[in-house]
KEKE-3310 file (N, C-alpha, C; in steps of 0.2 Angstrom, whole numbers, plus 5000, padded with zeros to 4 digits):
npx = (4808:4821:4825:4837:4837:4832:4844:4854:4847:4849:4863:4866:4859:4866:4878:4873:4871:4884:4892:4885:4887:4902:4902:4895:4896:4910:4915:4924:4931:4936:4949:4950:4938:4934:4943:4942:4928:4928:4936:4930:4917:4921:4926:4914:4905:4913:4912:4900:4896:4905:4896:4886:4886:4889:4876:4867:4869:4864:4852:4844:4831:4828:4839:4846:4841:4850:4862:4867:4870:4880:4893:4893:4892:4905:4915:4912:4915:4929:4934:4931:4939:4951:4951:4951:4965:4972:4968:4974:4988:4993:4988:4991:5004:5012:5014:5024:5031:5039:5037:5025:5028:5034:5025:5016:5003:4997:5005:4998:4986:4989:4994:4982:4973:4980:4979:4963:4962:4967:4957:4946:4949:4947:4934:4924:4914:4921:4934:4932:4929:4941:4951:4945:4932:4936:4950:4947:4939:4948:4957:4948:4948:4957:4952:4950:4962:4963:4953:4954:4967:4963:4955:4962:4972:4961:4958:4970:4971:4962:4959:4967:4960:4950:4954:4958:4949:4935:4929:4915:4908:4894:4895:4908:4905:4895:4902:4912:4903:4903:4915:4914:4902:4907:4917:4910:4903:4914:4918:4907:4906:4916:4913:4902:4906:4915:4904:4897:4907:4908:4894:4893:4903:4899:4888:4895:4899:4889)
npy = (5061:5069:5078:5078:5090:5099:5101:5105:5117:5123:5124:5134:5144:5148:5151:5164:5171:5172:5178:5191:5195:5197:5205:5217:5218:5218:5224:5218:5216:5212:5199:5197:5196:5185:5175:5173:5170:5157:5149:5148:5142:5131:5123:5122:5115:5103:5098:5097:5085:5076:5075:5068:5054:5049:5054:5047:5035:5038:5041:5034:5034:5047:5053:5045:5047:5057:5053:5051:5063:5065:5063:5072:5085:5085:5083:5095:5105:5102:5107:5121:5123:5121:5131:5143:5140:5142:5155:5161:5158:5164:5178:5181:5177:5177:5164:5159:5145:5141:5152:5148:5136:5139:5144:5140:5139:5140:5128:5117:5119:5116:5103:5096:5100:5093:5080:5080:5082:5068:5062:5067:5064:5050:5049:5042:5029:5022:5022:5015:5002:5000:5000:4991:4988:4987:4992:5006:5012:5009:5020:5031:5034:5044:5055:5058:5064:5074:5083:5087:5093:5104:5110:5114:5123:5133:5138:5144:5153:5164:5181:5194:5203:5195:5191:5202:5208:5209:5193:5190:5202:5209:5215:5210:5197:5198:5202:5192:5181:5172:5165:5159:5152:5141:5136:5131:5121:5114:5108:5100:5092:5082:5079:5071:5062:5054:5049:5041:5033:5026:5021:5013:5002:4997:4990:4979:4972:4966)
npz = (5021:5015:5000:4986:4978:4987:4996:4986:4983:4996:4997:4987:4991:5002:4996:4991:5002:5008:4996:4997:5010:5010:5000:5003:5017:5021:5010:5000:4985:4968:4965:4978:4985:4976:4979:4993:4993:4985:4993:5005:5001:4995:5005:5014:5006:5004:5017:5019:5011:5017:5029:5025:5023:5038:5043:5036:5042:5054:5055:5044:5037:5034:5027:5017:5005:5000:4999:4985:4982:4986:4980:4970:4976:4982:4973:4966:4977:4977:4964:4967:4977:4971:4961:4969:4975:4964:4961:4974:4973:4960:4962:4974:4977:4965:4958:4965:4972:4983:4992:4996:5002:5013:5021:5034:5034:5022:5017:5024:5017:5004:5005:5008:4995:4986:4990:4989:4974:4971:4975:4969:4955:4955:4959:4950:4941:4935:4940:4951:4945:4940:4951:4959:4972:4985:4986:4980:4990:5001:4996:4995:5009:5013:5013:5026:5030:5022:5024:5039:5038:5028:5036:5047:5039:5036:5049:5053:5043:5047:5049:5056:5064:5069:5080:5087:5091:5102:5106:5109:5106:5096:5085:5080:5079:5069:5058:5057:5052:5041:5043:5057:5055:5045:5054:5063:5057:5051:5065:5068:5057:5059:5072:5069:5060:5069:5077:5067:5063:5077:5078:5067:5069:5082:5076:5068:5079:5086)
capx = (4812:4824:4827:4844:4835:4833:4851:4856:4844:4853:4870:4864:4856:4871:4883:4872:4873:4892:4895:4881:4890:4909:4905:4891:4898:4916:4917:4928:4930:4939:4952:4950:4932:4933:4948:4938:4921:4930:4939:4925:4912:4924:4926:4908:4904:4918:4911:4892:4897:4906:4891:4881:4888:4886:4869:4863:4870:4860:4845:4843:4826:4827:4844:4847:4840:4855:4870:4868:4871:4888:4899:4894:4895:4912:4920:4911:4920:4936:4934:4930:4946:4956:4951:4953:4971:4975:4970:4980:4994:4993:4988:4995:5011:5015:5016:5031:5028:5043:5035:5020:5029:5038:5020:5013:4994:4997:5008:4993:4981:4993:4994:4975:4971:4984:4974:4957:4964:4967:4951:4942:4952:4945:4928:4920:4912:4928:4940:4929:4930:4948:4955:4941:4930:4940:4956:4945:4937:4955:4960:4945:4950:4963:4949:4951:4968:4964:4949:4958:4973:4960:4952:4968:4972:4956:4958:4976:4970:4957:4963:4970:4954:4946:4959:4961:4942:4931:4925:4908:4906:4890:4897:4913:4902:4891:4908:4916:4898:4904:4919:4910:4898:4912:4921:4905:4903:4920:4917:4900:4908:4921:4910:4897:4912:4916:4897:4897:4912:4906:4889:4895:4908:4895:4884:4899:4901:4884)
capy = (5060:5075:5078:5081:5098:5104:5102:5110:5125:5126:5128:5139:5150:5149:5155:5171:5175:5172:5184:5197:5197:5198:5211:5222:5221:5218:5229:5215:5216:5209:5195:5196:5192:5179:5170:5171:5165:5150:5145:5146:5138:5124:5120:5120:5109:5096:5097:5094:5080:5072:5074:5065:5047:5048:5056:5041:5030:5039:5041:5031:5035:5054:5056:5039:5049:5062:5050:5050:5068:5066:5063:5077:5090:5083:5084:5102:5108:5101:5113:5127:5124:5122:5139:5146:5139:5147:5164:5164:5156:5169:5186:5184:5174:5176:5159:5157:5140:5142:5155:5142:5130:5142:5148:5133:5138:5137:5120:5111:5119:5114:5097:5095:5101:5087:5074:5081:5081:5061:5058:5069:5061:5045:5047:5040:5022:5018:5022:5010:4997:4999:4999:4986:4992:4987:4997:5012:5014:5012:5027:5037:5036:5048:5061:5059:5067:5080:5088:5091:5099:5110:5114:5118:5129:5137:5142:5148:5159:5169:5187:5197:5207:5192:5190:5208:5212:5205:5188:5191:5208:5206:5218:5206:5191:5198:5203:5186:5175:5165:5160:5156:5146:5137:5134:5127:5115:5110:5103:5096:5086:5079:5074:5066:5055:5050:5046:5036:5026:5021:5017:5006:4998:4994:4986:4975:4967:4962)
capz = (5017:5012:4994:4985:4977:4993:4998:4981:4985:5001:4995:4983:4995:5007:4992:4990:5007:5007:4991:4999:5015:5008:4996:5007:5024:5021:5003:4997:4978:4964:4967:4986:4985:4973:4983:4999:4992:4983:4999:5010:4998:4994:5011:5015:5001:5006:5024:5017:5007:5023:5034:5023:5025:5045:5044:5034:5046:5061:5052:5036:5033:5032:5024:5013:4998:4999:4998:4978:4980:4992:4976:4965:4980:4985:4967:4966:4981:4975:4959:4971:4982:4965:4959:4976:4976:4958:4961:4979:4969:4955:4964:4982:4977:4959:4957:4969:4976:4988:4996:4997:5007:5019:5025:5036:5032:5014:5016:5026:5011:4997:5005:5006:4989:4982:4992:4986:4968:4969:4977:4964:4949:4956:4960:4944:4942:4930:4944:4956:4941:4939:4957:4964:4977:4991:4985:4979:4997:5006:4995:4998:5016:5012:5014:5033:5032:5018:5028:5044:5035:5025:5042:5050:5035:5036:5055:5052:5038:5050:5048:5063:5066:5073:5087:5090:5095:5108:5101:5109:5103:5091:5078:5077:5077:5062:5053:5054:5052:5037:5046:5062:5051:5043:5059:5068:5052:5053:5070:5066:5052:5063:5077:5064:5057:5074:5079:5062:5066:5082:5077:5062:5074:5086:5073:5068:5085:5086)
cpx = (4815:4826:4833:4843:4835:4840:4854:4854:4848:4858:4870:4863:4862:4878:4881:4872:4880:4895:4892:4885:4897:4908:4901:4894:4905:4918:4923:4927:4935:4943:4951:4943:4931:4938:4945:4932:4923:4931:4934:4919:4916:4923:4920:4905:4906:4915:4904:4892:4900:4901:4886:4880:4885:4878:4864:4863:4866:4854:4844:4836:4825:4833:4847:4847:4844:4862:4871:4871:4879:4893:4900:4895:4902:4917:4918:4915:4926:4937:4935:4936:4952:4958:4953:4963:4975:4974:4974:4986:4996:4994:4991:5002:5015:5019:5024:5028:5033:5041:5028:5021:5032:5032:5016:5005:4994:5000:5001:4988:4982:4991:4986:4972:4975:4980:4967:4958:4964:4961:4945:4942:4948:4938:4922:4919:4919:4933:4938:4930:4937:4953:4951:4939:4933:4945:4953:4943:4943:4957:4955:4945:4953:4959:4948:4957:4967:4959:4951:4962:4969:4956:4957:4970:4967:4957:4965:4975:4965:4961:4964:4965:4949:4948:4958:4955:4939:4926:4917:4904:4901:4893:4903:4911:4898:4897:4911:4909:4901:4908:4917:4905:4902:4915:4915:4903:4908:4919:4912:4902:4913:4918:4905:4900:4914:4910:4895:4900:4910:4899:4890:4899:4905:4890:4888:4900:4896:4883)
cpy = (5066:5073:5081:5088:5102:5105:5106:5117:5128:5129:5132:5146:5152:5153:5162:5175:5177:5179:5190:5200:5200:5205:5218:5224:5222:5224:5225:5215:5212:5202:5193:5193:5187:5172:5167:5167:5160:5146:5143:5142:5132:5120:5118:5114:5102:5094:5094:5087:5075:5071:5069:5057:5046:5048:5050:5036:5030:5039:5039:5033:5042:5056:5050:5042:5054:5059:5050:5058:5070:5068:5070:5084:5090:5086:5092:5107:5107:5107:5120:5127:5125:5130:5144:5146:5143:5154:5166:5163:5161:5177:5187:5181:5175:5170:5157:5151:5140:5145:5152:5138:5132:5144:5141:5132:5136:5131:5116:5113:5116:5105:5094:5096:5094:5081:5075:5080:5073:5060:5060:5066:5053:5043:5046:5030:5018:5018:5015:5003:4995:4997:4993:4990:4991:4992:5004:5016:5015:5019:5032:5039:5041:5055:5064:5061:5075:5085:5091:5096:5105:5114:5119:5125:5135:5141:5146:5155:5164:5175:5189:5200:5202:5190:5196:5211:5208:5199:5187:5197:5207:5209:5213:5199:5192:5198:5198:5180:5170:5162:5157:5151:5141:5134:5128:5120:5112:5104:5098:5090:5081:5075:5068:5061:5051:5046:5040:5031:5023:5017:5010:5000:4993:4989:4980:4969:4964:4956)
cpz = (5014:5004:4990:4981:4982:4995:4993:4982:4991:5001:4991:4987:5000:5001:4991:4996:5008:5003:4993:5005:5014:5004:4999:5014:5024:5015:5001:4989:4974:4966:4973:4987:4981:4977:4989:4998:4989:4988:5002:5006:4997:5000:5015:5012:5003:5013:5023:5015:5012:5028:5031:5025:5033:5046:5042:5039:5053:5059:5045:5032:5030:5027:5017:5005:4996:4998:4989:4977:4982:4986:4973:4969:4981:4979:4965:4971:4979:4970:4963:4973:4976:4963:4963:4975:4969:4959:4968:4976:4964:4958:4970:4980:4971:4957:4959:4973:4982:4994:5000:5002:5013:5025:5028:5034:5025:5013:5017:5019:5006:4997:5003:5001:4985:4983:4988:4979:4966:4970:4972:4958:4949:4959:4955:4946:4939:4935:4949:4952:4942:4945:4960:4969:4983:4990:4985:4987:5001:5003:4996:5005:5017:5014:5022:5035:5028:5021:5035:5042:5033:5031:5046:5045:5036:5043:5056:5049:5041:5051:5055:5067:5071:5080:5090:5094:5099:5104:5103:5107:5096:5085:5076:5075:5069:5057:5051:5053:5047:5039:5052:5060:5049:5048:5063:5062:5052:5058:5070:5062:5055:5069:5074:5062:5063:5076:5074:5062:5071:5082:5072:5065:5078:5083:5071:5074:5087:5082)
residu = (MET:LEU:LYS:ALA:SER:PHE:LEU:TYR:GLY:LEU:ILE:VAL:PHE:LEU:PHE:GLY:ILE:THR:VAL:PHE:HIS:MET:GLY:TYR:VAL:ARG:ASN:TYR:GLU:GLY:TYR:ILE:LEU:THR:ALA:ASN:PHE:LEU:GLY:LEU:SER:GLY:PHE:VAL:MET:ILE:ALA:VAL:SER:LEU:MET:LEU:GLY:PRO:LEU:MET:VAL:ILE:ASP:PRO:LYS:ARG:PHE:ALA:SER:LEU:ILE:GLU:ALA:ARG:ARG:SER:ILE:GLY:VAL:ALA:GLY:PHE:PHE:PHE:LEU:LEU:PHE:HIS:TYR:LEU:VAL:VAL:LEU:THR:LYS:TYR:TYR:SER:LEU:ASP:MET:GLU:ALA:ILE:PHE:ARG:ASP:PRO:SER:LYS:LEU:PHE:GLY:SER:ILE:ALA:LEU:TRP:ILE:PHE:SER:ILE:LEU:ALA:LEU:THR:SER:THR:ASP:LEU:ALA:VAL:LYS:TYR:LEU:THR:PRO:VAL:LYS:TRP:LYS:ASN:LEU:GLN:ARG:LEU:ILE:TYR:ILE:ALA:PHE:PRO:PHE:SER:PHE:ILE:HIS:PHE:ILE:LEU:GLU:LEU:ASP:ASP:SER:TYR:PHE:SER:GLN:LYS:PRO:LEU:ASP:LEU:GLU:ASN:ILE:PHE:TYR:HIS:LEU:PRO:GLU:LEU:PHE:ALA:ILE:LEU:LEU:GLY:PHE:VAL:THR:ILE:ALA:LEU:GLN:LEU:ALA:GLY:PHE:TYR:ILE:VAL:ARG:ASN:LYS:LYS:LYS:ARG)
# end
């Protein structure tokens, strides 16, 4: 049985690798490093929180102990994305919301963040009690809109060097390692969600 402390340790390790890669390999600094680190880390944390549910359905003995960590990881991921948004809005766009809305990528990201905001604000026991469990669960299903929107935003934000170089070139792969990992994680998350839904639906039919 995996423990939540192992999961937290793994996330912190990934944070360290990401900062090292962006600072040393890419020579990012200042707000560019901050914005990229916050956005990538927030996306990974949201993906991890979404993976835990279907993993518990698939293998409850191994992953049931991690369910308690799902909420805290998801809320932490939201705050990473919120600060990423604020850095981009202030440093790149000088608080020009109109420019944000004209950019399809930023629009997808903004809609995802607004939904994440609602979900984070209602991720409390008090919200469950006030809304009733059924309504609360239906509200939390908005994550199935927010996550694909954030994934689309992430894909659209890949810099031009990723597409201008040979995708299978080892140097290009190493340079874009954080993004490649996040893309893989995004697809795995979606696949696990579909697998979990399929298993639960089949159990209900029995």
